[in-house]
ZASE-504155 format. One record per residue (C-alpha): residue number from 0; x, y, z. Coordinates in nm, 3 decimals. Each point is the difference from the previous one (the first is absolute). Layout:
@num->NUM&X->X&Y->Y&Z->Z
...
***
This chain:
@num->0&X->14.994&Y->15.715&Z->-8.955
@num->1&X->0.014&Y->-0.319&Z->-0.206
@num->2&X->0.091&Y->-0.194&Z->0.317
@num->3&X->-0.364&Y->0.035&Z->0.110
@num->4&X->-0.143&Y->-0.199&Z->-0.290
@num->5&X->-0.014&Y->-0.371&Z->-0.080
@num->6&X->0.087&Y->-0.162&Z->-0.330
@num->7&X->-0.348&Y->0.006&Z->-0.157
@num->8&X->-0.068&Y->0.362&Z->0.090
@num->9&X->-0.021&Y->0.263&Z->-0.276
@num->10&X->0.329&Y->0.150&Z->0.119
@num->11&X->0.198&Y->-0.324&Z->-0.026
@num->12&X->-0.186&Y->-0.194&Z->-0.267
@num->13&X->-0.087&Y->0.260&Z->-0.263
@num->14&X->0.218&Y->0.308&Z->0.039
@num->15&X->0.336&Y->-0.180&Z->-0.045
@num->16&X->-0.102&Y->-0.047&Z->-0.366
@num->17&X->-0.051&Y->0.376&Z->-0.044
@num->18&X->0.315&Y->0.184&Z->0.115
@num->19&X->-0.056&Y->0.365&Z->0.078
@num->20&X->-0.373&Y->-0.031&Z->0.064
@num->21&X->-0.105&Y->0.151&Z->0.332
@num->22&X->-0.173&Y->-0.223&Z->0.252
@num->23&X->-0.285&Y->0.242&Z->0.056
@num->24&X->-0.013&Y->-0.109&Z->0.365
@num->25&X->0.059&Y->0.210&Z->0.309
@num->26&X->0.176&Y->-0.267&Z->0.203
@num->27&X->0.250&Y->0.141&Z->0.253
@num->28&X->0.303&Y->-0.197&Z->0.105
@num->29&X->0.037&Y->-0.119&Z->0.358
@num->30&X->0.243&Y->0.288&Z->0.065
@num->31&X->-0.242&Y->0.259&Z->-0.142
@num->32&X->-0.288&Y->-0.147&Z->0.200
@num->33&X->0.201&Y->0.004&Z->0.323
@num->34&X->0.097&Y->0.364&Z->-0.049
@num->35&X->-0.365&Y->0.088&Z->-0.059
@num->36&X->-0.115&Y->-0.202&Z->0.302
@num->37&X->0.273&Y->0.133&Z->0.233
@num->38&X->0.059&Y->0.361&Z->-0.110
@num->39&X->0.178&Y->0.094&Z->0.324
@num->40&X->0.246&Y->-0.289&Z->-0.010
@num->41&X->0.350&Y->0.037&Z->-0.142
@num->42&X->0.031&Y->-0.283&Z->-0.251
@num->43&X->0.335&Y->-0.072&Z->-0.166
@num->44&X->0.055&Y->-0.274&Z->-0.256
@num->45&X->0.271&Y->-0.223&Z->-0.140
@num->46&X->-0.031&Y->-0.236&Z->-0.296
@num->47&X->0.188&Y->-0.290&Z->0.159
@num->48&X->-0.026&Y->-0.235&Z->-0.298
@num->49&X->-0.219&Y->-0.080&Z->-0.298
@num->50&X->-0.256&Y->-0.275&Z->-0.013
@num->51&X->0.223&Y->-0.254&Z->-0.175
@num->52&X->0.304&Y->0.183&Z->-0.134
@num->53&X->0.227&Y->-0.126&Z->0.281
@num->54&X->0.139&Y->0.351&Z->0.050
@num->55&X->0.152&Y->0.020&Z->0.350
@num->56&X->0.162&Y->0.344&Z->-0.021
@num->57&X->-0.292&Y->0.176&Z->0.167
@num->58&X->-0.033&Y->-0.240&Z->0.295
@num->59&X->0.255&Y->0.171&Z->0.231
@num->60&X->-0.168&Y->0.341&Z->-0.052
@num->61&X->-0.341&Y->-0.151&Z->0.075
@num->62&X->0.134&Y->-0.157&Z->0.319
@num->63&X->0.156&Y->0.331&Z->0.110
@num->64&X->-0.329&Y->0.180&Z->-0.061
@num->65&X->-0.188&Y->-0.261&Z->0.202
@num->66&X->0.253&Y->0.018&Z->0.283
@num->67&X->-0.058&Y->0.374&Z->0.037
@num->68&X->-0.380&Y->-0.021&Z->-0.014
@num->69&X->-0.270&Y->-0.051&Z->0.262
@num->70&X->-0.179&Y->-0.255&Z->-0.222
@num->71&X->0.097&Y->-0.168&Z->-0.326
@num->72&X->-0.259&Y->-0.101&Z->-0.260
@num->73&X->0.144&Y->-0.253&Z->-0.241
@num->74&X->-0.199&Y->-0.071&Z->-0.318
@num->75&X->0.095&Y->-0.327&Z->-0.169
@num->76&X->-0.154&Y->-0.225&Z->-0.260
@num->77&X->-0.052&Y->-0.098&Z->-0.360
@num->78&X->-0.029&Y->0.153&Z->-0.344
@num->79&X->-0.307&Y->-0.156&Z->-0.156
@num->80&X->0.000&Y->-0.089&Z->-0.367
@num->81&X->-0.077&Y->-0.267&Z->-0.254
@num->82&X->0.219&Y->-0.271&Z->-0.154
@num->83&X->0.333&Y->0.102&Z->0.145
@num->84&X->-0.054&Y->0.376&Z->0.013
@num->85&X->-0.030&Y->-0.003&Z->0.379
@num->86&X->0.092&Y->-0.190&Z->0.313
@num->87&X->-0.362&Y->-0.101&Z->0.056
@num->88&X->-0.291&Y->-0.070&Z->-0.232
@num->89&X->-0.099&Y->-0.244&Z->-0.270
@num->90&X->0.312&Y->-0.159&Z->-0.147
@num->91&X->0.221&Y->0.159&Z->0.269
@num->92&X->0.105&Y->-0.290&Z->0.218
@num->93&X->0.248&Y->0.000&Z->0.288
@num->94&X->0.290&Y->-0.236&Z->0.064
@num->95&X->0.003&Y->0.090&Z->0.369
@num->96&X->-0.228&Y->0.159&Z->0.258
@num->97&X->0.254&Y->0.267&Z->0.094
@num->98&X->-0.104&Y->0.354&Z->-0.085
@num->99&X->0.132&Y->0.091&Z->-0.348
@num->100&X->0.338&Y->0.163&Z->-0.050
@num->101&X->0.183&Y->0.140&Z->0.304
@num->102&X->-0.314&Y->0.082&Z->0.199
@num->103&X->0.074&Y->-0.251&Z->0.276
@num->104&X->0.342&Y->0.160&Z->0.053
@num->105&X->-0.162&Y->0.344&Z->0.014
@num->106&X->-0.249&Y->-0.122&Z->0.260
@num->107&X->0.273&Y->-0.159&Z->0.211
@num->108&X->0.208&Y->0.319&Z->-0.007
@num->109&X->-0.293&Y->0.219&Z->0.106
@num->110&X->-0.120&Y->-0.239&Z->0.272
@num->111&X->0.355&Y->-0.024&Z->0.136
@num->112&X->-0.006&Y->0.373&Z->0.086
@num->113&X->-0.246&Y->-0.068&Z->0.282
@num->114&X->-0.234&Y->0.275&Z->-0.118
@num->115&X->-0.367&Y->-0.112&Z->0.025
@num->116&X->-0.076&Y->-0.106&Z->-0.355
@num->117&X->-0.334&Y->-0.050&Z->-0.173
@num->118&X->0.029&Y->-0.216&Z->-0.311
@num->119&X->-0.258&Y->0.036&Z->-0.277
@num->120&X->-0.006&Y->-0.301&Z->-0.235
@num->121&X->-0.148&Y->0.076&Z->-0.342
@num->122&X->0.030&Y->-0.345&Z->-0.150
@num->123&X->-0.183&Y->-0.239&Z->-0.229
@num->124&X->0.092&Y->-0.311&Z->0.194
@num->125&X->0.086&Y->-0.106&Z->0.353
@num->126&X->0.376&Y->0.023&Z->0.052
@num->127&X->0.204&Y->-0.172&Z->0.268
@num->128&X->0.095&Y->0.298&Z->0.217
@num->129&X->0.027&Y->-0.134&Z->0.357
@num->130&X->0.273&Y->0.246&Z->0.098
@num->131&X->-0.225&Y->0.290&Z->-0.104
@num->132&X->-0.309&Y->-0.136&Z->0.174
@num->133&X->0.192&Y->-0.066&Z->0.320
@num->134&X->0.226&Y->0.308&Z->-0.008
@num->135&X->-0.229&Y->0.279&Z->-0.117
@num->136&X->-0.218&Y->0.205&Z->0.233
@num->137&X->-0.290&Y->-0.067&Z->-0.238
@num->138&X->-0.062&Y->-0.149&Z->-0.343
@num->139&X->-0.278&Y->0.110&Z->-0.236
@num->140&X->-0.069&Y->-0.258&Z->-0.271
@num->141&X->-0.155&Y->0.221&Z->-0.268
@num->142&X->0.036&Y->-0.221&Z->-0.312
@num->143&X->-0.081&Y->0.221&Z->-0.306
@num->144&X->-0.261&Y->0.232&Z->0.152
@num->145&X->-0.098&Y->0.200&Z->-0.309
@num->146&X->-0.081&Y->0.365&Z->-0.069
@num->147&X->-0.101&Y->0.090&Z->0.357
@num->148&X->0.251&Y->-0.235&Z->0.160
@num->149&X->0.268&Y->0.249&Z->0.104
@num->150&X->-0.252&Y->0.217&Z->0.182
@num->151&X->-0.140&Y->-0.304&Z->0.178
@num->152&X->0.350&Y->-0.106&Z->0.109
@num->153&X->0.077&Y->0.351&Z->0.125
@num->154&X->-0.319&Y->0.013&Z->0.207
@num->155&X->0.079&Y->-0.337&Z->0.159
@num->156&X->0.355&Y->0.114&Z->0.081
@num->157&X->-0.120&Y->0.330&Z->0.147
@num->158&X->-0.256&Y->-0.176&Z->0.218
@num->159&X->-0.296&Y->0.172&Z->-0.165
@num->160&X->-0.128&Y->-0.342&Z->-0.111
@num->161&X->0.005&Y->-0.307&Z->0.222
@num->162&X->0.109&Y->-0.294&Z->-0.219
@num->163&X->-0.213&Y->-0.314&Z->-0.002
@num->164&X->0.124&Y->-0.203&Z->-0.297
@num->165&X->0.095&Y->-0.366&Z->0.027
@num->166&X->0.251&Y->-0.202&Z->-0.199
@num->167&X->-0.166&Y->-0.200&Z->-0.283
@num->168&X->0.305&Y->-0.227&Z->-0.006
@num->169&X->0.272&Y->-0.120&Z->0.234
@num->170&X->0.328&Y->0.195&Z->-0.001
@num->171&X->0.278&Y->-0.259&Z->-0.029
@num->172&X->0.301&Y->-0.021&Z->0.228
@num->173&X->0.217&Y->-0.148&Z->-0.273
@num->174&X->-0.004&Y->-0.133&Z->-0.354
@num->175&X->0.058&Y->-0.367&Z->0.084
@num->176&X->-0.341&Y->-0.048&Z->0.159
@num->177&X->-0.191&Y->0.102&Z->-0.313
@num->178&X->-0.261&Y->-0.053&Z->-0.125
@num->179&X->-0.175&Y->0.041&Z->0.335
@num->180&X->-0.365&Y->0.048&Z->0.090
@num->181&X->-0.175&Y->0.021&Z->0.334
@num->182&X->-0.228&Y->-0.269&Z->-0.149
@num->183&X->0.251&Y->-0.272&Z->0.075
@num->184&X->-0.048&Y->-0.344&Z->0.159
@num->185&X->0.176&Y->-0.102&Z->0.320
@num->186&X->0.329&Y->-0.095&Z->-0.169
@num->187&X->0.011&Y->0.343&Z->-0.166
@num->188&X->0.080&Y->0.153&Z->0.339
@num->189&X->0.305&Y->-0.040&Z->0.223
@num->190&X->0.033&Y->-0.360&Z->0.112
@num->191&X->0.249&Y->-0.275&Z->0.081
@num->192&X->0.015&Y->-0.110&Z->-0.365
@num->193&X->0.205&Y->0.307&Z->-0.100
@num->194&X->0.269&Y->0.215&Z->0.157
@num->195&X->-0.150&Y->0.315&Z->-0.159
@num->196&X->-0.295&Y->0.206&Z->0.117
@num->197&X->-0.191&Y->0.136&Z->-0.304
@num->198&X->-0.203&Y->0.248&Z->0.206
@num->199&X->-0.019&Y->0.342&Z->-0.167
@num->200&X->0.130&Y->0.315&Z->0.164
@num->201&X->-0.358&Y->0.134&Z->-0.010
@num->202&X->-0.307&Y->-0.223&Z->-0.045
@num->203&X->-0.301&Y->0.026&Z->-0.226
@num->204&X->-0.253&Y->0.242&Z->0.148
@num->205&X->0.254&Y->0.195&Z->0.208
@num->206&X->-0.036&Y->0.375&Z->0.043
@num->207&X->0.057&Y->0.265&Z->0.266
@num->208&X->-0.190&Y->0.309&Z->0.112
@num->209&X->0.055&Y->0.309&Z->0.214
@num->210&X->-0.244&Y->-0.142&Z->0.254
@num->211&X->-0.056&Y->-0.344&Z->0.155
@num->212&X->-0.296&Y->-0.236&Z->0.009
@num->213&X->-0.120&Y->-0.258&Z->0.250
@num->214&X->-0.216&Y->-0.308&Z->-0.067
@num->215&X->-0.248&Y->-0.173&Z->0.232
@num->216&X->-0.304&Y->-0.226&Z->-0.001
@num->217&X->0.081&Y->-0.221&Z->-0.299
@num->218&X->-0.290&Y->-0.240&Z->-0.052
@num->219&X->-0.093&Y->-0.254&Z->-0.268
@num->220&X->-0.265&Y->-0.262&Z->-0.069
@num->221&X->0.096&Y->-0.321&Z->0.181
@num->222&X->-0.160&Y->-0.234&Z->-0.256
@num->223&X->-0.103&Y->0.062&Z->-0.360
@num->224&X->-0.116&Y->-0.245&Z->-0.267
@num->225&X->0.268&Y->-0.043&Z->-0.266
@num->226&X->-0.087&Y->0.228&Z->-0.291
@num->227&X->-0.165&Y->0.269&Z->0.215
@num->228&X->0.157&Y->0.337&Z->0.090
@num->229&X->0.178&Y->0.048&Z->0.333
@num->230&X->-0.076&Y->0.310&Z->0.204
@num->231&X->0.266&Y->0.154&Z->0.221
@num->232&X->0.047&Y->0.341&Z->0.160
@num->233&X->0.251&Y->0.201&Z->0.198
@num->234&X->0.013&Y->0.337&Z->0.176
@num->235&X->0.282&Y->0.231&Z->-0.105
@num->236&X->0.085&Y->0.319&Z->0.192
@num->237&X->0.223&Y->0.295&Z->-0.084
@num->238&X->0.227&Y->0.009&Z->0.306
@num->239&X->0.205&Y->0.299&Z->-0.119
@num->240&X->-0.042&Y->0.375&Z->0.013
@num->241&X->-0.080&Y->0.069&Z->-0.366
@num->242&X->-0.248&Y->-0.124&Z->-0.258
@num->243&X->0.101&Y->-0.288&Z->-0.219
@num->244&X->-0.113&Y->-0.303&Z->-0.198
@num->245&X->0.068&Y->-0.365&Z->0.080
@num->246&X->-0.022&Y->-0.281&Z->-0.256
@num->247&X->-0.157&Y->-0.289&Z->0.192
@num->248&X->0.100&Y->-0.333&Z->-0.156
@num->249&X->-0.161&Y->-0.343&Z->0.045
@num->250&X->0.186&Y->-0.317&Z->-0.101
@num->251&X->-0.112&Y->-0.363&Z->-0.025
@num->252&X->0.202&Y->-0.316&Z->0.061
@num->253&X->-0.118&Y->-0.342&Z->-0.114
@num->254&X->0.167&Y->-0.209&Z->0.269
@num->255&X->-0.055&Y->-0.345&Z->-0.155
@num->256&X->-0.089&Y->-0.049&Z->-0.366
@num->257&X->0.027&Y->-0.270&Z->-0.264
@num->258&X->0.253&Y->0.214&Z->-0.193
@num->259&X->0.277&Y->0.231&Z->0.119
@num->260&X->-0.137&Y->0.340&Z->0.100
@num->261&X->0.160&Y->0.335&Z->0.092
@num->262&X->0.065&Y->0.070&Z->0.364
@num->263&X->-0.225&Y->0.305&Z->-0.037
@num->264&X->-0.186&Y->0.185&Z->-0.273
@num->265&X->-0.164&Y->0.341&Z->0.002
@num->266&X->-0.376&Y->-0.044&Z->0.038
@num->267&X->-0.112&Y->0.360&Z->0.048
@num->268&X->0.112&Y->0.352&Z->0.086
@num->269&X->-0.150&Y->0.336&Z->0.085
@num->270&X->0.142&Y->0.351&Z->0.019
@num->271&X->-0.137&Y->0.163&Z->0.314
@num->272&X->0.042&Y->0.375&Z->0.063
@num->273&X->-0.005&Y->0.094&Z->0.368
@num->274&X->0.040&Y->0.318&Z->0.202
@num->275&X->0.226&Y->-0.013&Z->0.308
@num->276&X->-0.160&Y->-0.227&Z->0.261
@num->277&X->-0.280&Y->-0.110&Z->-0.234
@num->278&X->-0.082&Y->-0.366&Z->-0.061
@num->279&X->-0.195&Y->-0.203&Z->-0.254
@num->280&X->-0.121&Y->-0.356&Z->-0.024
@num->281&X->0.094&Y->-0.148&Z->-0.336
@num->282&X->-0.199&Y->-0.303&Z->-0.118
@num->283&X->0.102&Y->-0.230&Z->-0.284
@num->284&X->-0.212&Y->-0.261&Z->-0.179
@num->285&X->0.264&Y->-0.220&Z->-0.160
@num->286&X->-0.146&Y->-0.198&Z->-0.296
@num->287&X->0.077&Y->-0.366&Z->-0.032
@num->288&X->0.167&Y->0.051&Z->-0.337
@num->289&X->0.293&Y->0.171&Z->0.172
@num->290&X->0.056&Y->-0.320&Z->0.199
@num->291&X->-0.028&Y->-0.228&Z->-0.301
@num->292&X->0.270&Y->-0.180&Z->-0.195
@num->293&X->0.032&Y->-0.236&Z->-0.294
@num->294&X->-0.015&Y->-0.353&Z->0.132
@num->295&X->0.181&Y->-0.303&Z->-0.134
@num->296&X->-0.296&Y->-0.081&Z->-0.227
@num->297&X->0.013&Y->0.346&Z->-0.162
@num->298&X->-0.310&Y->0.138&Z->0.173
@num->299&X->-0.007&Y->0.329&Z->0.190
@num->300&X->-0.104&Y->-0.096&Z->0.351
@num->301&X->-0.022&Y->0.099&Z->0.365
@num->302&X->0.072&Y->-0.287&Z->0.235
@num->303&X->-0.143&Y->-0.035&Z->0.351
@num->304&X->0.245&Y->0.037&Z->0.288
@num->305&X->0.177&Y->0.266&Z->0.202
@num->306&X->0.069&Y->0.345&Z->-0.141
@num->307&X->0.220&Y->0.244&Z->0.188
@num->308&X->-0.141&Y->0.350&Z->-0.039
@num->309&X->0.230&Y->0.282&Z->0.112
@num->310&X->0.007&Y->0.378&Z->0.010
@num->311&X->0.342&Y->0.144&Z->-0.080
@num->312&X->0.186&Y->0.324&Z->-0.055
@num->313&X->0.189&Y->-0.172&Z->-0.283
@num->314&X->0.046&Y->-0.354&Z->-0.125
@num->315&X->0.268&Y->-0.050&Z->0.268
@num->316&X->-0.154&Y->0.197&Z->0.291
@num->317&X->-0.281&Y->-0.205&Z->0.157
@num->318&X->-0.220&Y->0.190&Z->0.246
@num->319&X->-0.245&Y->-0.281&Z->0.083
@num->320&X->-0.111&Y->-0.335&Z->-0.145
@num->321&X->-0.310&Y->-0.215&Z->0.045
@num->322&X->-0.101&Y->-0.345&Z->-0.122
@num->323&X->-0.302&Y->-0.042&Z->-0.226
@num->324&X->-0.127&Y->-0.352&Z->-0.072
@num->325&X->-0.145&Y->-0.062&Z->-0.345
@num->326&X->-0.264&Y->-0.272&Z->0.021
@num->327&X->-0.181&Y->-0.234&Z->-0.236
@num->328&X->0.120&Y->-0.160&Z->-0.324
@num->329&X->0.253&Y->0.138&Z->-0.248
@num->330&X->-0.150&Y->0.298&Z->-0.181
@num->331&X->0.063&Y->0.020&Z->-0.377
@num->332&X->-0.041&Y->0.334&Z->-0.176
@num->333&X->-0.227&Y->0.054&Z->-0.298
@num->334&X->0.153&Y->0.335&Z->-0.098
@num->335&X->-0.292&Y->0.221&Z->0.105
@num->336&X->0.115&Y->0.083&Z->0.355
@num->337&X->0.101&Y->0.353&Z->0.088
@num->338&X->0.375&Y->0.051&Z->0.026
@num->339&X->0.062&Y->0.307&Z->0.218
@num->340&X->-0.010&Y->0.053&Z->0.375
@num->341&X->-0.277&Y->0.229&Z->0.125
@num->342&X->0.111&Y->0.257&Z->0.258
@num->343&X->-0.200&Y->0.220&Z->0.236
@num->344&X->0.138&Y->0.263&Z->0.239
@num->345&X->-0.188&Y->0.136&Z->0.302
@num->346&X->0.100&Y->0.254&Z->0.263
@num->347&X->0.098&Y->-0.159&Z->0.331
@num->348&X->0.044&Y->0.282&Z->0.252
***
């Protein structure tokens, strides 16, 4: 049960100082939640290995169990704690971005069986797990989901709930390219100045669903005075056969600026729930502050010029892009401007 909770939760932050005290929480494990969600399924288990004990004795048995199963569900991750009591949490740093202990070896052994494998990652950080992302039938990044987390995971795995979450960080391909952020300038991407490609195995904003979505009709203001909000809109349609939610993401690119700027930055997003075949027009009013930067004189400004405005499925998956020209003089902020993007959603059927 403790695997569900992060380091500053009651379970991990307070109770370790009071041995023998009951948690007082009804928080099922992932195994218990799966058995409750799928009462007619025959679910067998094997320990495999501990979080960070390096014990490999159970790996062969776990691989044999997976090999004889229709589907394998492999739960991996961290033990949260504080100041060295865990593998993740305050004061619990990591020397590498491999999963702790022998978990990578366990994952490789299970994936090698060829049985369709769903990997559930209950972690406090983004690990470099390209072989898992590329070899598993599906990966659920659950982080530390809390008291109701196991039930939520079970309902996603059973198909009762259609997932719609998006990654709040990039998932790295390897340790050497860190620290990495999607908010990088041009030389932070693959280029002729380096023989290494730092691109993550999964980008910021990535997430999958049990349905699919189509985009059309992306429009944006052609010209806007610097310092004024930019309006853009797009139609998104559920092209699958079951209800689901899409997270529509709008990014901005300052193509020429007086200081180095990111290739793209998130300017707005909206979670849109749609029935099969239904469509909605999503409109964003992107405030100028989200396009601003600190200039060489220390002022927060928006400069006139070309802005690339794009709608994307993730930071790396561009659906469409338009050019918006900011006109007039440089706009300097006074600190009173609103900071968030306004969003409106209308049916489009």
